[in-house]
N, C-alpha and C positions, 0 to 999 in steps of 0.2 A: 710599244711605246708610241705616244701621240706625237705628231710633228710639233715643233716649237710654235708655229703660227696658230695652231689650234689651242694650245695652252694660253697663248697671249690673248686670243679672242675670248676665251672663257674668263680669264682674269679681268679683262676690260669690262665684260658683261657684269661680273660680280661687283666690281667697283661702282659702275653706273647704277646698278640696282640698289646698292647700299645708300648712295647719295639720294636717290629718289624716295627711299623709305623713311628718311629721318631728317637729317640736316641738309638744308639747301643754302647755297650762298655762304657767305662768311659769318653771318650773324642771325640767321633765321632757322627756326625749327618748324618744319612743315609736315603735316600728315593729313590723310583723308579720315574724317570722323565717321562718315557713313552716309545714309540717305534720310531725308526728311521732307515733309510738306512745307510749303512757304509759311503756313500758319504756325506749325510747330517751331520753325526757325524764329519767327517773329516773337513767339512767346518764350521759348527756352533760352535763346542766346543772351538776351539782356539779363535774365534772372541768374544764369550761371556766371556771367561776367561780373555782375554786381556782387555775387557771393564772394568773389575773389578780389573785390574792390577795384575793378576796372570800370572806368566811365566811358561810355560810347561817345565818340566825337563826330562820327560820320556814318550815315546809312544811305545807301543807294539801292533802289530796287527797280528793275526793269523786267521785261518778259524773258530775258535770257541770263539774268544774274541778280543775286542778292549779295550786297557787299556791306560788311559791318567792320568798322575800324575803331579801336579805342584810343584814348589819349595815352601818352607815355605815362606809365605808372612808375614813379620813382620808388625805389626800394633799397633796403639795406643789402649790401652784398652778401651772398651766401658764403658760408665758411670757407669753401674751397676757392671762391673768387677772392675773398679777403686774403687768404694765404698766398694767392698769386699776385697780390699787390693792388687789387681793385679797391678804390676808395668810395665809389658811389656807382649805382647801377640803375637801369631803367629798362622796362619791357613794355612792348605794345603788342596787342593781339589783333589779328585780321581774320575774319570769317568770310569765306566766299562760297556761294552755293550756285550751282548751275543745273538747269533742268535735265531730268532724265525720266522719260515717260515709262510707266509700267501699268498695264492693264487698265487704262482709262484714268488712273490717278497720276497726277503730275508729282513726281518725287524729284528732289534736288540732291545732287552729290555735294556734300558739305566738306570743305577743305579748311583746315585750321593752320594758321601761321603765327608764330611768336617771334618777334624781332627783339634783339637784345643789344643794348649799348652800355658801355662802362667808361668810368673815369679812373685813370691811374694817378692823376695829379689833379687836385681840386682846382687848380688854376689852368688846367689844360682843356683840350677839346674832347667831346664825346667820341668814342671809337666803337665801331661795329665789331662785336665779338660773338662767337658761338656760345651757346649756353654751356655752363659747367655741368658736371654730373648732377650736382644738387639742383641746379637750375632746370635741367631736363626732368628730374623727378617731380619738381613742383609743377612744371608745365604739363607733364603727363597726367597729373592729378586733375587738372582743369579739363584736359581732353577727355579723360575717362568719365568725369561727371557729365560733360556735354554729351558724350556718346550714349551714356546710360539714359539720360533724359530724352534725347532724340529717338533712341530705339523704342522707348515706351510709347512715343507718339505715333510711330509707324506700325499700324496694325493691318493684318490682312484678314478678310472675312470670307 
């Protein structure tokens, strides 16, 4: 039988790992999409975001980062959000890419974050909330489309 301290350390590691793989903070879903060249990011990200009706509000590009942020996209609450009392909802997407060199080609590690806010009372204030199960399914569809298109752009010869 393992000592209690070993079991506690393992449990803490599992919890921290789960946090790092999906939901971060109180209202953001974050995941690594993959790798891509800066050109592929410039071409693919706007197209995929537009497909899901997100408008880009901010783009910053430097030698050590590409940052793309959308406007808040007001949306009808998902059914499970509505069942929880949500009256209105909005989501914003942030794409961050940082360079990672591979055999002479500069590839960027691409990180996707979706921030979520809800209103429980139409006269109240927006509240940061984690995505519901339906919300996560919707966001994963965007992530999967982005990943598929970026993967097609990265080729090795």
